[in-house]
N, C-alpha and C positions, 0 to 999 in steps of 0.2 A: 319545067322544074318548079317554077313559082306555084303552079297549080297543085303540085304534089305537096310542097311545103304548106301551102294554105290548107289543103285537105287534112294533113297531119295535125296542124295547129288547131283546126276546127274540131278534130277528134279528141285531142289531148286536153285542150283548154277546159272544156266542161268537167272533165274528170278531176282536174286540179282545183277548179273553183268550187265544185259542189261536193268534194270529198273533204270531210272534216276529220280532224284527229280525234280518236276516241279518248274519253276521259280515262284516267288510270282508275283501277279498282278502288272505289271509295271504302270498301269494307262493309261490314254489317251496318244496317240502319237502326239507330236507336230512336225510340219514340219521343225522347226528350232532348233538350239542348245538352249535348255532351259536356259542354263547359261547366254545367251545374254540378257534375259529379266530381270534378277535379278538386283535390284537397283532402283533408283529414276529417273523418266523420266519427263522432263519439256516440256510443249507445247511451241514450238518456232514459228510455222507458222500455218496458217489455209487457206484452199482453199475455195474461194468464186467465183462462176460462172467461174470456170476454171482457175482463177488467184490465185497465192499464195501471202499472206500478212503476215507481222510480227504479232505475237500475241501481242495485246495491252491491253487485258483485265487483270483481276486479275491473278497473277501468279498461274498456275494450274499444278498440278503434280500427278503422281501415283507412288507408291513404291511397287514393286513386290518382295516378299521374297521367298527363296527356299522351305519353309514349306507350300506354298500354300496360304499364307495370303497376303493381300495388304492393303495399306492405300492411300486414295485419298484426295486431298484438292484443293480448288480453285473455279473456275467458275461453276463447275458441282456438287458442294457439298463437304462437309468434312465428312469423316467417314472411317470405316474399314470394312473388310469382307474377303472373300476368292475368289480365282480365279481358273479356269481350263484352261489350254492351250492345245488345241486339233486341229489337222490339221493346218490351218492358222489363227485360231481364239482364242482369249483370252476372256473368259467370266467371268465377275466379279459379285459377289453376295454380297448383304448386308442383314443381318438377314435371310440368306437362300433363298432370292428371287433375281432373276436375276436383275442386275442394269444396266450395260453397256456391250457392246461387242466391240471388236476391231479386225478387219480383218487386218492381217499384209500384207502390200504391199511390204515393204522393211525393213530389220532389220540388223544392224551392231552392233559392240560393243559400238558405241557412238551415233548413230542416228537411227531413224526409221520413217517410213511413215505408217500411219494407217487409216483405214476407221472406224470411231466411230459411233455407233448407239445403239439403244435399240430394243428389240424384240417387244416393245409395239407400233410400228408404228411411233415413233418420227423420225424426219428428220435425215439423215445421214450426217456426216461431215468428210472430209479428213483433217488430221492433220499431222504435222511433229513435232518430239520431239528430244530433245537432252538429253543424259544421264548426270546426275549430277555427278560430280567427288568427 
């Protein structure tokens, strides 16, 4: 009987010791520190024909929260939804439908440069933003 228990223990122990718990799905991988995007970003400049101009239209902003929700207001509409940050792209959804995409060109704690567009063929625009304090 002792031999059988020893044999079973010898078979089961390595499975317990060498089997690790798998990590939960971490979600999409963002190429930047995701903490940098959290907060409210105000458009400060827009690129037109290769030249940068101060943003003079209605104050326009987007707020990105750690829980994957966001709120946008201003020139491109007012509303809330969710977002996914993957690779160099932040994709925003309203009512489960893709609304806008931002390709990150440059991102720091207080400034960013983005290529903004929709997947519906609308024109793309390069913008610079500053983080609201």
